[in-house]
N, C-alpha and C positions, 0 to 999 in steps of 0.2 A: 287821540287828538293832541296836538302840540300845546305846550303850556301857554304859549303866546295867544293861541286861539281862544283858550278858556279865559285868559285874562281879558281879552277883548269882550267876550260875552259878559263877564262879571262887571266890566266897566259900564256896560249898558244898563246894569241894574242899579246904578247910582241914583241918588234921590233926584237929581236934576234931569234924569232921562226917563225914569219909569215910575208911574204912580204907585205900582205895587210895592216898590221898595220902601216907600214912605211908611208902609205898614210893617216893615220888617222889624223895626225896633220893638213893636208890640206883638209881633206874630212869630210863629215857629217856622223856621226855614227847614224844609225837608227835601233831601235828595232822593229821587225815585230812579233807580237804575232799571234798565230794560223797559223804559217808558214807551217804547214803540211797539212792544208786544201787547197781547190782549189783556192779560191780568194786570201788568204794569200800567197800561194805559187807563184801565178802569180806576186804579188808585190815583194816578196823576190827574185825570180829569176831575175826579171827586174832590181832590185837595184844591185844585184851581178854583172850584166853585164854592169852597167851604171857607167862611170867614175865619180869620185867625191863622191862616197858613200862607206861606210863600214857597210853593213847591218849585223845584228845578228838576226837569226830566232829562235823563241822559240816555243817549242812543250811541250806537257804535259806528255809524257812517253818516255822511252828508245826505245820502239818499233817504235814510231812515228819518233824519231830522226834517227834511223837506216834506216827506209824507205825513209826519206827525203834525207839523205846522199847518199843512193844508187840510188836515182832517181826513186823509185818505188811507192812513195806516191802521192796521188792526181793527178795532171796533168802530173806528171812524167817529165823526162828530164835527162840531164847529171848529173852525180854525183856532189854533193856539198861538199866543204871542211868541214871536221868534226869540225874544229875550228870556223866555222861560225854558228853552230847550238847548242843551249843550251836547257836544259830541265828545265821548270819551270811550276808547276801546280798552276794556279791562284785560284783554289778552296781550296788550303791548307792554313794552319795557319801561316807558316813561311814566313815573308816578308823580312827578312834580305838578302836572296838570290836575291830577286827582286831588292832591293836597289843597290846591287853590279852590277846586270845586267843593270840597268838603268843609272848607273854612267857614266858620260861623253857623254850620248846620246844627240843628237840635236833634235831628233824626235822619236815618237813611233807611229806605225801603229797598231791599235787595230782591229784584225780580228778574235778574239776569240768569240765564241757564243755557247750557248747550242744547241745541235744537237738532233732533235727528231728521234725516231726509233720505228717501230712497236713493240708492246708488245707481239703479238701473240694472243691477245684477240680481240673479236668483240663486238662493242657496241650493246646491245640488242635492243635499240630503233632505231638507225639509220642503223644498219646492216653494219656499216663501221668498218675497223680495228682501234683499239685503239693505240695511240702513247704515248710514255713516253720519258723521258730524262735520259737514263742509265748512262751518264757521268756527270750528274749535272743538276739540275733544273735551269731555267732562273734566278731565284732570286739569286742563288749562282754564276752562271757564268756571266750572262749579267749585273747584278747589283753589287754584292759584289766583283766579280773578276775584273770587269772593274774599280770599285772604287779604288781597290788596285793599279791598274796600273796608274790611274790618280794621286793618292796620291804620288806614287813613282816618277812620272814625276815632280810633284810640289816640292817634297823634293830634287830632284837631282839638279835642277837649275831652275831659274825663267822662262827661255824662251824655255823650251822643247815644241815643237809643237806636240800636240796630235791630231791624225787623226783617226776617228772612222768609220768603215764600219758597218752600221746599217741596217735598212730595211724600206721600205715604208709601209704604213698601220697604222702608229701610231695615226692618228687622229680618227680612228674608234675603240672604246673600244670593239666592238663585232666582230672584225675581226677574221676570222677562225683560223689564226695562234695563237691567244690567247687561243683557246680551246685545242690545243695540250698539252697533259700531264696533263690536269686539271682533278681532281677527286672530286667526291661528297662524303663528309664525312657523318658519321652516324647521325650527328646532322643537316644535311641538308646544311651545309656550304660547300664551295669549297676551294680547295688548289691546289698549283702547277700551271704550265702553265703561262699564261699572259706574254708571251715572249716580245711582243711589249711594254707593260707597263713597264716592268723592263728595257728594252733597253732605253726607254724614260727617266726613272729615272736617269740612268747613264749619258745620254746626258745632262740633266738639271744640274746635278752635275758638269759635265765638264765645262759647260758654266759659272757656278758660281765660278769655281775654280781659275780663274785668269790666267790659262794656255792659251797660243795661241792654237786655236782649229779649226778644220774643221770636220764637221759631214756630212757624205754621206749616204743617204737613197736610195739604189738601188731598182729598181723594181724586178720582178722575175728574178733570176740569170740563165743565159744560159751558157751551156758548149759548146760554139761555138766560132770561131775565133773572135778576136777583130780587130780594125782598118779597119772595113769594113762598118761602119754605121754612120749615123748622130746621134749625141748624143743630148739629150734635158734635160734641167734642169727646175725645178719648186719647189714649196713649198706646204706643207700641202696636199700632195697626189693629187695635180693638176698640170699637165704638159701641158703648152700651146704648140700647134703645132702638137700634136700627140695623138692618143688614145691608142697607144701601152703602155704596162706596164711591159716590160721586157728589159733586157740589158745583153750582154755577160760579164762574169766575168773579162775577160781580159780588157775590156773597163773600168770597175770599177777600176781595178788596175791602168790603165793609168791616170784616173782622180785623184785618191788618190796620185799618184806620182807627178802629176802636182800641187797638193796642197802644196807640199814641195818646189816647185820651183817658185811659183807665190804668192806674198803676198796678192793678191786680193781674194785668197781662205780662208785666215785667218778670223776668226770670222764669218764664214758662216755655216749654217745648211740648207741642200737642198736635193731635190729628184733628182734621175737620172734614165732615161730610154733611149732607143735608138729607132730609126725608123727601119723599116725592111730594109734588104739589098737591095740596088737599089732605095730606097725611100729617096730623099733628097741628100745632099752633105756630103760625108764622113768627119767627124770631124778630123781636124789636128791641129788647132789653139786653144789650151786650154785656152789661155788668152781671146780670143774672146768668148769662151764658157761661162766662168764665168761672163763676162761682160753682157751676155744676161740675167743673173739672176736678178730678182727683188725681194728684200726683203729676209727675213729669215723665217724658219719654226716657227710657233706660238705654243709655248708649253702650252698655255692655252686651246688649242683644244685637244680633246681626253681625255685620263686619264693617270696619272702617278702612278705607283704602290706605 
């Protein structure tokens, strides 16, 4: 998005134009990237409905913005005020618009990620469909794009809390997710893919940035209702108390929002899964949840791109 377009959006947030901005002096301004996606939209919609927050959702295209505003994108829902949604493509070269968007933010929720899609081809060896990243390889989205967001947060002010929605599996360099979008070149080398390795690079960069941070590694994401399961935290792809490796997107959103409201989540990098519905006690106390966490993820394990 051009800087001028973002400036136009920001001008509509002035106190004379938007009642929500009148709350901004007493509320926390939060940028939610990837707000058109399913997990990002859960976070964005929850913050819109939550007193004390002025969220701005960012998407990468006008089509995504329109779908989000109309309530037809991702999880769907009621229409969203146009002034609450901005367009910014983190794969672009212009960072001036991002600086304006990040200005006065208290936190940024990073939910952007490279998204694999079938290429229409079949792997001759495995007979499985081939996947690519039509909207940007992981190196561009999950590393370079997230780096831009972290740099913008650091530039905006010293205490912007950066919360990343990442993925479990990072301790295993040979994880199947790393093979998505990977191609073998004529010289025998490979390129593309390695999404978990590029995510891990962005996470390590955030930890070293000096910004307050929380890094959440969800297990397999479920499009099922949240607030119905016991949640479990762990580190390094090991979760005590359950063998389950999945979690509803809505529960991921709840934990990421809890990270904004409880300082015990700051400076933490952890894995998140849920037990099956009916197994255990439904998690309601997110302070108690983080207190159950021992240690942080070890970035000497696995590989960083």
